[in-house]
N, C-alpha and C positions, 0 to 999 in steps of 0.2 A: 563519458556516460553521465547523465543528470540524475542526481539524487536529492531528496529533501530531508534535511536533518531536523529532528524535533528536539528543541532544547528548552528545558523547564527553568522559567524565571523565579527566583526566591527574592521578590523586592520587600522592602520595609513597608510598614503600614502607609507612609506618607508617599512612597513610590507607587503603591498600589493605587492610591487614590488618583494621583496625577496621570498614571497610565490608563486607568479606566476613563477618566475625564477626557483625555486625548482621543481614545478610541471612539467614544460617544461624539465628541465634536467633529471629528473627521467624517463620521458616517452621516451626521446631520448636514455637513457640507455636501456630501455626495447626494443626499436626497434633494437638496436646494438645486444643485447643478443638474440633477436629472429632470427636475421641473422646468428648469430654464431650457435644457435641450429639448424636451418635449414640446414646450410652448413655441420655440423657434424652429422646431424640426431640423436640429442641427446636432448631428451625432458623430462626426469624424472628430478625431482627437485634436487635429491641428485647428479646425474651425471652432471646436468648442473651447480650446485654450484661449483664442483671441476674444471669445465672447464672455468668458467666466473668469479668468485668471485674477484680474485686479479686484473684481467685485467679491470673489469668495475669500481672498486674503484680507480685505477690509471688513466683510461681514462676520467672518468667523475667527479671525486672528490667527490664521494658519501661517506657518512658515513657507517660504517659496517651494521647497521640495515636497512638502506635504500637499500643498495646493495642486501641483503638477501630478502627484500619485492620485489624488481624489479625482481630478479630471480624466486621468487614464482609466481608473475603475469604472466610471460611468460609461466612458466610450467603449471599454471592453463589454459592459453590460448589454449595450445595444448591438453588438456585432451579430448576435444569433438572429435576431429580427428587430425590427422598428415598429411593430404593431402594438406593443404594450408598453406603458411607462414602467420604468425600472424603480422599484423601491428597495432600499438597503436597510438590514437590521441595524439598530443603533450600537449593538455591541459586536457587529461582524468584524472579521479580521480586517487589518489595514496593512498597506505595503510600505516598506521603508526602502529607500535606495542607499548607496554607499555613502552618501554625503550626510545622511540623517541618522545612520547606525553604523557602528564599528564594534569590533570584538577585541578584547585583550585576553588572549588565551592563557598567558602566564598567571593571570589573576582570576580568571574565570568571571569576568565581568563584562558587560555590554554598556556602551554609551549610546543613549537613545534620545531623539529629540522629543520634547513633550510641550504642552501648552505653558508649563511653568519654567521653560528653559532646558538646557541640556542636562540629563541625568546621567552622570558619567560612571557611576558605580553600581549598576544593577546586576546583582549575582545570578549567575545560571549554573545548573547542573548538566553534566554531559558524560558519556561513557568515554573510555580511552580511545575507541574506534572514532568517536565524533571529533576528538581533539585532532587526530590525524587527518581526517576529512576536511575540517573547517579551513585548512590552509588553502584549499581549493574553492573557497566560498567566491561566489561571483554573482553579480546581479542584485536582485531584490531579496528582502526577507520579510516575511509576514508576521506582524504582531497579533496573536489570537488569544482570546479569552475563552477557555474551555472549561465548564463546570467549575467556575470560580477560580481557576489557576491560569496563569499567564505562561503563553509558550512563544518562542521565536521559531518560525518555520524557515530555515536557511537553505537556500539553493546553492549546491556545490556541483562543479563540473570536473569529475574525476578523469584524469588522462587515462586513455586505453591502455592496459597493461599487456605486454606481449604475451601471447598464449604459448603454453607450454607444449613441447612435443611429446606426445603420448603414444604408446604402441598398444593400449588395451583401453577398455571402457568399463564403465560401472552402470548397468541398466537399472532403471528405477520404475516400478509399477505403481501408479497412483490409484487409490480406491476409496471406498466409503468405510467399509468394515476396518480394513487396514488402511491407514492414510498413505503410506508408503511402504514399499517392500523392495530392497535391493537384490541385485543377483548373487550377492555373497551370503543371501539368507537372513539378513537383519530385517526384522518386521517391526513396523512402528504402528502399533495398534491405535484405532480410534475409539476404543471402548469408553475411555475416560471422557472424550469429547461427546460422545453420544449420551453418556449418563448426565453430564452437565446440561446438555440440550433438553433432555426430557425433564429434568428437575426444574430449569427455568421456564419451560413451556407449561407445565402444571401449575407453577407458582404464579406465572402471569395470568393464566386462565382464572384462578381462583380469586385473585385480587381484583381483576377487572369486574368480577360478578359483584363485588362488594360496592364499588362505584363511589365511596365517600372520598372526602378530601385527603384524609390521612391515607387512604389506599392509593390514591393518585400520587402522592408524595413518595410512597413506598415504591411504586413502579418506576418513578423517575429515578430512584436511587439504583434500582435493579438495571436500567438501561445501560447498555454497553458492557456489561460484566462479561456476559457470555462471548461477545465479540472479542474482548481483550483476552479472554482466557484462550480462545482458539487461535488468535494472532500469536500469542506467546508460544503455543504448541507448534505452530508452523515455523516460527524462528528457530526452535530448538531442533526440530527435524530437519529443515534446510541446512543448519549449521553442521549436524552430524553427517549428512550426505556429503557436503562440500568437503568437510575434513577428511572423510574416508577416501574421497577421491584424490585430494591433494596428497594425503599420506602414502598412497599407493601409486601416484603418478598416472593416473587414469582420466580419461574424458567421462563426462556425465551424459547419459542419454535417457531422454524422457519421452513420453507419449505426447503427441499433438492432439490434445483434448478440446480444441477450439470447436464450438458448436455441439458439444456433447450433451448439453441439457435438451436442446431441441430435437436431437436424434433419439434420446432415451425415452421410452414409454413407461410411465409410473401410474399405476391404477389406484392403489390403496392410500388413503389420506395420510397414514403413518409413513409410507414410503415416500410420499411427496414432501412431508416435512423434512424428512432425513436427506433426501436428494437436494432439495433447495438449500440445505444447510452445508453442503459439501463445498469447502473452500479450496478446491484444487488449484484454482487460478492464482490465488494469493501464495500458496505453497510454491507453485512454479515460478512466480515472480520473485520470491525470497531466494529460491535456488539459484535463479538466473543472475540476480545482481551480485549475490555472494561469490558465485563462480567466476564472474567477470572481474571482480576486485582482485581475485587471486590468480587470474590468467589461466583458469581451467576451462578448456573447450567444453561447449555444451551443444548437444545435437538433439533435434526433435525427430521422431519417426512416426509413421502411420500406425495407430494403435490396432487396426482391424486383424482380427484372428490371433492376437498375441495371446489370448486366454485359452484358445481351442487348439493351438499348435503344440505338439510334443517338442520339447527342447532338445530331445536325444535323437529322435529319428525323423522328426519333421512331419509326421502325419498330423493333418489338420481335421478335426471332427468335432462337432458340437457335444457328442457324447463322451468326449475325453475329460470334460469338465463335470466330474461326479456331483460336486456340490460347490457352495462358495469357497470352502477352504480346501477341498480335495482334487487332485488331478491324477488320473490314471489312463495311460494311453491304451487304446483299444487294439493297436498293432503290435507294440513291442512290450507292453505291460509295465512301462516305467511308472512309478508313483512318486508323487511330490507334493508338497504345499502349492496350491494353485496359484497363489500371488508370487511365489519364488520362481515357478516355472515360467510365468508371464514376464518377470523381470529379466529372467535369462534369455527369453526370445527377443525382448527389447534390446538387450545387449547384442545378440547376434545379428539383428536386423540393421544395426549401425555399422557392422563390420566392413561393408562395401562402401560406406559413405566417407567423405574426408573428415578427419578430425579437426573441424573449425567450427566456431560457434555460428549458428544461423540465427542467433537471437540479438546481435549486437545492434542492429539497426532498430529492431523492436524496442530495445531498452532505451534508446535515445529519446523516444516519444513518451516515456513514462517516468513519473516522479514517484518514488517510493519513500 
């Protein structure tokens, strides 16, 4: 399984200056290589290497490894199409291979090549789980400058853990009002996320109407806060779901909501805002990779009629769903929280499926 770890660097003032200068120089080199590639209509990495390698090292003072990475970055930029010349942001992320970057986990420092030579003691911060996963670091790491802070984005290839043998499963219903509800009756409300979304929407609308430079600076400070809050919320929910499944030795069962946005008809503007803000895909990704790390089987099932079907007698009827929160079977009279009923149906829907993950292949292609 491929994952990307985000490690925050805490360099000194001198180290910050040389890191920033290195990023800028490397991207200047990328723009120069891109112009050279465009003028000569040469876009394959092998051909571009023969054309630009010695020139870019002499012109920009880059080391051998960094020159190769810059050529590769330009070649990758032209893989989509060759109809438009590629330009690179001067402070965009740059890639380091294992020759130009190494980690000293016992000291929490990184050794990074820069224009001023090798900086061997650049401190970084990481969670305990990162320390465990960094032993599987493989390939390139990206050095990125994000809102004034330096980060290393390290790729790790974690060996597949043998999946546990389970005899039962935990159904999980994903929604907008309640972000997740499991078949044990645990409800993870989305009210706090919705309150934050409305506050940020009104705040952005009011500030945009002002239009002054201070207002634009304020908008820039607000950017990303809502997203970070929702990401943290999804991490918390996914961890609790996976922990519950691990503690009770059960497989996890989720709905396959792929294409749900295109299938759902939303008429009112407020409904459109809330629907587009639904981050069910991110929550499912978090649940998936956390489950795979612990060897917990994860299964996807068809979500159709799970909210209309009675989990006790099996009667399926639209009228069973009295409201968003309430379920009452028209046949047997069973009443329940609507989301808990749906989660129970999701659990039973997986009863006849083999308890193995059908997401392992999918996760190989995603970097989280």
